[in-house]
C-alpha positions as CSV (number, residue, x, y, z in Angstrom):
1,M,0.1,-0.1,0.0
2,E,2.8,2.3,0.9
3,L,4.3,1.9,-2.8
4,F,0.8,2.7,-4.3
5,R,0.6,5.8,-2.2
6,F,4.0,6.9,-3.4
7,L,2.9,6.4,-7.0
8,A,-0.1,8.4,-6.6
9,F,2.1,11.3,-5.0
10,L,4.4,10.9,-8.0
11,A,1.4,11.5,-10.3
12,A,0.7,14.7,-8.8
13,V,4.1,16.2,-8.4
14,L,5.9,14.8,-11.4
15,P,4.3,16.7,-14.1
16,V,4.9,20.0,-11.9
17,A,8.5,19.2,-11.2
18,Y,9.6,17.8,-14.6
19,G,7.3,19.1,-17.0
20,A,5.4,16.1,-17.8
21,P,2.0,16.8,-19.4
22,T,-0.5,17.3,-16.7
23,Q,-3.5,15.8,-18.9
24,A,-1.5,12.3,-18.0
25,S,-1.6,13.0,-14.1
26,N,-5.2,13.7,-13.7
27,S,-7.4,12.9,-16.4
28,L,-6.7,9.3,-18.1
29,H,-10.0,8.4,-20.2
30,P,-11.9,5.6,-18.3
31,K,-11.4,3.4,-21.5
32,L,-7.6,3.7,-21.1
33,L,-7.9,2.9,-17.4
34,A,-10.0,0.0,-18.2
35,A,-7.5,-1.6,-20.7
36,M,-4.6,-0.8,-18.2
37,K,-6.4,-2.7,-15.5
38,R,-7.3,-5.6,-17.7
39,D,-3.7,-5.9,-19.5
40,L,-1.3,-4.6,-16.8
41,G,-3.2,-5.1,-13.7
42,L,-3.4,-1.7,-12.5
43,D,-6.0,0.1,-10.7
44,A,-6.9,3.9,-11.6
45,D,-4.4,5.6,-9.1
46,Q,-1.7,2.9,-10.0
47,A,-2.3,3.7,-13.8
48,T,-2.4,7.4,-13.6
49,A,0.8,7.3,-11.7
50,R,2.4,4.8,-14.1
51,V,1.6,6.9,-16.9
52,A,2.9,10.0,-15.1
53,R,6.3,8.2,-14.4
54,D,6.6,7.0,-17.9
55,L,6.5,10.6,-19.3
56,W,8.9,11.8,-16.7
57,A,11.4,8.9,-17.4
58,S,11.3,10.1,-21.0
59,D,12.7,13.6,-20.2
60,V,15.3,12.2,-17.9
61,I,16.7,9.7,-20.3
62,E,17.3,12.6,-22.9
63,Q,18.9,14.7,-20.5
64,L,21.3,12.1,-19.4
65,K,21.9,10.8,-22.9
66,T,23.1,14.0,-23.9
67,S,25.2,14.4,-20.9
68,A,26.9,11.0,-21.0
69,G,27.8,11.1,-24.8
70,D,29.4,8.1,-25.9
71,S,29.4,6.6,-22.5
72,F,25.6,6.3,-22.6
73,A,24.3,2.7,-22.7
74,G,20.5,2.8,-22.7
75,A,17.8,3.2,-20.1
76,W,14.7,1.4,-19.3
77,I,11.8,1.4,-16.7
78,A,11.9,-1.7,-14.7
79,E,8.9,-4.1,-14.4
80,D,8.0,-2.4,-11.1
81,G,6.8,0.7,-13.3
82,T,8.7,3.1,-10.8
83,T,12.6,2.5,-11.3
84,L,14.1,4.3,-14.1
85,N,17.6,2.6,-14.8
86,V,20.3,4.3,-16.9
87,A,23.1,2.4,-18.0
88,V,26.6,3.7,-18.4
89,T,30.1,2.7,-19.3
90,D,32.0,5.2,-17.1
91,Q,31.5,4.6,-13.3
92,A,32.3,8.4,-13.0
93,L,29.0,9.2,-14.3
94,A,27.0,7.1,-11.7
95,A,26.6,10.0,-9.4
96,E,24.9,12.2,-12.2
97,V,22.6,9.2,-13.0
98,S,21.7,9.1,-9.2
99,A,21.4,13.0,-8.8
100,A,18.6,12.9,-11.7
101,G,16.5,10.4,-10.0
102,A,17.4,7.4,-11.9
103,T,19.3,4.0,-11.0
104,P,22.7,3.9,-12.4
105,A,24.2,0.7,-14.1
106,V,27.5,0.5,-15.2
107,V,27.9,-1.9,-18.0
108,A,30.6,-3.2,-20.5
109,N,28.9,-1.9,-23.9
110,S,28.0,1.7,-25.1
111,F,24.8,1.9,-27.0
112,S,26.3,3.3,-29.9
113,K,28.6,0.5,-30.2
114,L,25.9,-2.1,-30.2
115,E,23.6,0.1,-32.5
116,Q,26.5,0.4,-35.0
117,A,26.6,-3.3,-35.1
118,K,22.6,-3.3,-35.7
119,L,23.0,-0.9,-38.4
120,A,25.7,-3.1,-40.1
121,L,23.1,-5.9,-40.2
122,D,20.6,-3.5,-41.5
123,N,23.1,-2.9,-44.5
124,M,23.6,-6.7,-45.1
125,D,21.6,-8.7,-47.6
126,I,20.4,-11.5,-45.0
127,E,19.3,-14.5,-46.8
128,Q,16.8,-16.7,-45.1
129,P,18.8,-20.1,-45.0
130,K,17.1,-22.9,-47.0
131,T,16.4,-26.2,-45.1
132,L,16.0,-29.8,-46.0
133,S,13.0,-30.1,-44.0
134,T,9.4,-29.9,-45.2
135,D,8.5,-27.4,-42.7
136,A,9.7,-24.1,-44.3
137,A,8.7,-22.4,-41.1
138,E,11.5,-23.9,-39.0
139,T,14.2,-21.3,-40.2
140,G,14.3,-17.6,-40.6
141,I,15.8,-14.4,-38.8
142,A,12.7,-12.8,-37.2
143,A,14.1,-9.6,-35.9
144,Y,17.1,-7.9,-34.1
145,Y,17.4,-5.0,-31.7
146,V,19.5,-3.5,-29.0
147,D,18.2,-4.9,-25.7
148,V,19.4,-2.1,-23.2
149,T,18.5,-4.4,-20.3
150,A,20.8,-7.3,-21.3
151,N,23.5,-4.8,-22.8
152,K,23.3,-6.9,-25.8
153,L,22.3,-7.2,-29.7
154,V,19.4,-9.4,-29.6
155,I,19.0,-11.5,-32.8
156,E,15.4,-13.6,-32.8
157,A,15.4,-16.5,-35.0
158,L,13.4,-19.7,-35.6
159,A,15.0,-23.0,-34.1
160,G,16.6,-23.9,-37.5
161,S,18.4,-20.5,-37.6
162,T,20.0,-20.1,-34.6
163,A,23.5,-20.9,-35.9
164,H,22.8,-18.5,-38.8
165,A,21.9,-15.9,-36.3
166,E,25.4,-16.5,-34.4
167,D,27.2,-16.2,-37.8
168,L,25.5,-12.9,-38.4
169,A,26.5,-11.5,-35.1
170,A,30.2,-12.6,-35.7
171,Q,30.1,-11.0,-39.3
172,V,29.5,-7.6,-37.8
173,G,32.1,-7.9,-35.3
174,L,30.4,-8.9,-32.1
175,V,31.8,-11.5,-29.5
176,A,29.7,-13.9,-27.5
177,S,29.3,-11.5,-24.6
178,E,27.9,-8.9,-26.9
179,F,25.1,-10.5,-28.5
180,E,22.3,-13.1,-27.7
181,V,20.1,-15.4,-30.0
182,R,16.7,-15.8,-28.7
183,T,14.3,-18.6,-30.5
184,V,10.9,-17.5,-31.3
185,D,8.0,-19.5,-32.5
186,A,7.1,-17.8,-35.5
187,M,7.9,-14.8,-38.2
188,P,6.2,-11.6,-37.7
189,T,3.4,-10.8,-40.0
190,T,1.6,-7.5,-40.8
191,F,-1.9,-7.0,-39.6
192,A,-3.6,-6.0,-42.8
193,T,-6.6,-8.0,-43.9
194,V,-9.0,-8.3,-47.0
195,L,-12.1,-8.3,-44.5
196,G,-14.6,-5.3,-44.5
197,G,-15.4,-3.3,-41.4
198,D,-14.7,-0.3,-39.6
199,A,-11.8,1.9,-40.0
200,Y,-10.9,2.5,-43.3
201,I,-10.7,0.6,-46.8
202,I,-7.8,0.6,-49.1
203,D,-8.6,0.6,-52.9
204,R,-12.1,-1.1,-51.9
205,V,-10.3,-4.4,-50.9
206,A,-8.2,-4.1,-47.8
207,R,-9.0,-2.8,-44.1
208,C,-6.6,-1.0,-42.1
209,S,-7.0,1.3,-39.0
210,V,-6.3,5.0,-38.7
211,G,-3.1,5.9,-36.9
212,F,-3.5,9.7,-35.8
213,S,-5.0,12.7,-37.8
214,V,-2.7,15.4,-39.1
215,T,-3.8,18.8,-40.1
216,T,-4.1,17.8,-43.8
217,G,-5.3,14.1,-43.3
218,F,-4.1,11.1,-41.3
219,V,-1.1,8.7,-40.9
220,S,-1.1,4.9,-40.9
221,A,1.0,1.9,-41.9
222,G,3.0,1.9,-45.1
223,H,2.1,-1.6,-46.1
224,C,-1.6,-0.8,-45.9
225,G,-1.2,0.9,-49.4
226,T,1.0,2.6,-51.8
227,A,1.2,6.2,-53.2
228,G,-2.0,6.8,-55.1
229,S,-4.0,4.2,-53.5
230,S,-7.5,5.4,-52.5
231,A,-8.8,5.4,-48.8
232,T,-12.4,5.3,-48.1
233,T,-14.9,4.8,-45.2
234,S,-16.5,1.2,-44.8
235,S,-19.6,2.6,-46.3
236,G,-17.8,3.6,-49.4
237,A,-17.3,7.3,-48.9
238,S,-14.1,8.9,-50.1
239,L,-11.5,9.8,-47.2
240,G,-8.7,10.6,-49.6
241,T,-5.5,9.2,-51.2
242,F,-2.2,7.9,-49.8
243,S,0.3,10.8,-50.6
244,G,3.4,9.0,-49.4
245,S,3.9,5.4,-48.4
246,V,7.2,3.6,-47.1
247,F,7.4,-0.3,-46.9
248,P,9.3,-2.2,-46.5
249,G,12.9,-0.6,-45.8
250,S,13.5,2.3,-43.6
251,A,9.9,2.5,-42.1
252,D,6.4,1.1,-42.3
253,M,4.6,4.6,-42.7
254,S,2.0,6.1,-44.8
255,Y,0.4,9.7,-44.9
256,I,-3.2,10.0,-46.5
257,R,-4.1,13.3,-47.7
258,T,-7.9,13.6,-47.0
259,V,-10.5,15.4,-49.1
260,S,-12.2,18.5,-48.5
261,G,-14.9,18.4,-45.7
262,T,-13.2,15.7,-43.8
263,T,-13.3,16.2,-40.1
264,L,-9.9,15.6,-38.6
265,S,-10.1,15.0,-34.8
266,G,-7.4,14.9,-32.2
267,Y,-8.7,11.9,-30.6
268,I,-8.4,8.0,-30.6
269,D,-11.3,5.7,-31.0
270,G,-12.2,4.2,-27.5
271,Y,-14.5,1.6,-29.0
272,G,-17.7,1.8,-27.0
273,S,-16.5,4.2,-24.2
274,G,-15.8,7.6,-25.6
275,N,-12.9,8.9,-27.3
276,L,-9.3,9.2,-26.1
277,P,-7.6,12.5,-26.5
278,V,-4.2,13.1,-28.0
279,S,-2.1,16.0,-26.8
280,G,1.4,15.4,-27.9
281,S,3.8,12.9,-29.1
282,T,6.6,12.6,-26.4
283,A,8.3,9.1,-27.2
284,S,8.1,6.5,-24.3
285,A,11.3,4.4,-22.9
286,T,11.8,1.0,-22.9
287,G,9.7,-0.7,-20.2
288,A,7.0,2.2,-20.3
289,S,3.1,1.4,-20.2
290,I,1.6,1.5,-23.7
291,C,-1.7,1.0,-25.3
292,R,-3.0,0.4,-28.7
293,S,-6.4,0.9,-30.5
294,G,-7.4,-0.9,-33.5
295,S,-10.4,-1.5,-35.8
296,T,-10.2,-5.4,-35.1
297,S,-9.5,-5.9,-31.3
298,G,-10.2,-2.5,-29.8
299,V,-8.1,-1.1,-27.1
300,H,-5.2,-3.3,-25.6
301,C,-2.2,-2.4,-23.3
302,G,1.2,-3.6,-22.4
303,T,4.7,-2.5,-22.3
304,V,7.6,-1.4,-24.4
305,R,10.1,-3.8,-24.8
306,A,12.8,-2.4,-27.4
307,L,13.4,0.7,-29.6
308,G,14.8,0.6,-33.1
309,A,14.0,-3.1,-33.8
310,T,14.6,-4.4,-37.4
311,V,11.7,-6.7,-38.4
312,T,11.7,-9.5,-41.0
313,Y,8.4,-9.7,-43.0
314,A,7.5,-11.6,-45.9
315,E,7.7,-8.7,-48.0
316,G,11.1,-7.5,-46.6
317,R,13.0,-6.2,-43.6
318,V,11.8,-2.9,-41.9
319,T,14.0,-0.9,-39.8
320,G,13.4,1.5,-36.8
321,L,10.0,-0.3,-35.2
322,T,9.4,-0.4,-31.6
323,Q,8.7,-3.9,-29.9
324,T,6.0,-4.1,-27.5
325,S,4.0,-6.6,-25.6
326,V,0.5,-5.5,-26.6
327,C,-1.4,-7.9,-28.9
328,A,-2.8,-7.2,-32.2
329,E,-4.9,-8.9,-35.0
330,P,-5.6,-8.4,-38.7
331,G,-7.3,-5.2,-39.4
332,D,-5.4,-3.4,-36.5
333,S,-2.7,-2.4,-38.9
334,G,-1.7,1.4,-38.8
335,G,-3.6,1.9,-35.5
336,S,-2.7,4.3,-32.6
337,F,-0.3,3.5,-30.1
338,Y,0.0,5.9,-27.2
339,T,1.1,6.4,-23.7
340,G,-1.5,8.5,-21.7
341,A,-2.4,11.2,-24.0
342,Q,1.0,11.2,-25.9
343,A,0.8,9.5,-29.3
344,Q,3.6,6.9,-29.9
345,G,3.2,5.3,-33.2
346,V,1.1,3.4,-35.7
347,T,0.9,-0.5,-35.8
348,S,2.8,-2.4,-38.0
349,G,2.9,-6.3,-37.4
350,G,4.0,-8.8,-35.2
351,S,3.0,-12.5,-34.0
352,G,0.3,-14.0,-31.9
353,D,-3.2,-12.6,-31.2
354,C,-5.4,-11.1,-28.6
355,T,-6.5,-14.5,-27.3
356,I,-3.2,-16.1,-26.8
357,G,-1.1,-13.0,-26.4
358,G,1.7,-11.9,-28.8
359,V,4.2,-9.3,-29.8
360,T,3.7,-6.3,-31.8
361,Y,5.7,-3.7,-33.4
362,F,5.0,-0.1,-34.2
363,Q,6.4,2.7,-36.3
364,P,7.2,5.7,-34.4
365,V,4.9,8.5,-35.2
366,N,7.7,11.3,-34.9
367,E,9.4,9.8,-37.8
368,I,6.4,10.0,-39.9
369,L,5.6,13.6,-38.8
370,S,8.9,14.8,-39.5
371,T,9.5,12.7,-43.1
372,Y,6.1,14.2,-44.5
373,G,6.3,17.7,-42.6
374,L,3.1,16.8,-40.8
375,T,1.6,18.6,-37.7
376,L,-0.3,16.2,-35.2
377,V,-4.0,17.3,-34.6
378,R,-4.3,17.7,-30.8
379,A,-7.4,17.5,-28.6
């Protein structure tokens, strides 16, 4: 109980002390609170405090990342939702980390070193190895990213590709203590679908979900449509046209310019319990709470697992995605990821579903806004 009282106290004082958005501290939408209770086991006070703490952590991380320079080795929010860990390679920086309100961790590998190895993998032509087995799903490199909690580059692979993953790590100059191969059960897929329904329809055949409104349209996932594709409502009314789209490659993002007369709202669909306001786009840290809204499965929550992940889809690799523990299903593609009232990104793809759980990746929204020169519509 003392911990929960402390969390509630943080919810009240952190926005004042550190400039976190006050909306997150005192008026989380009931639909968001319900999803965080279902998926994260948090009551209203705990959820409110968790979001306030997550947003505070983002500011502290940016400050310490700048001051630590090449000695910065990553940061993450612990599973308890209150402890912010900041890793550095220089013991002399530990006091500065503590003074900022975080817990220092002195590690061997800098973030820049591991990130350079990841970028080297991005620039390689990674062939999916062939197998003599009749089950082609046994081999494949699913994803790779810097795991700041482990202070290693993680390569996720199917059981038949663990040796291939180890060879890839060696090719980019990593030794055994600098990488880890994790076995996964399935390759990621995008969450587009050919079923009709809510959200928006692409070229009158495929369905995706709106990400966020911008002043001239809305943003979504790149795999949902290509430049020139049409976007309509489920009833067939014209919404607009894909003005830009990137997928696969450096992103999974798209910008749909809407037709005249379209109402662009700074809210997220709460699916039956009112709409969720958007007030900004401060990026969340590893370990932060995060929720997703999509036209198939509605609102679900989880935590951020890794930033800057590279994911292998059937269509090709996509770099710069964020890995989460939130579930998603076909048709949720392009939908909104958010922490409190802060827009985070649009749903890309993953594995699993909302019955058994899964892993989902999203395209960070700030990259979409900067790429196309867009301005987020706020509530």
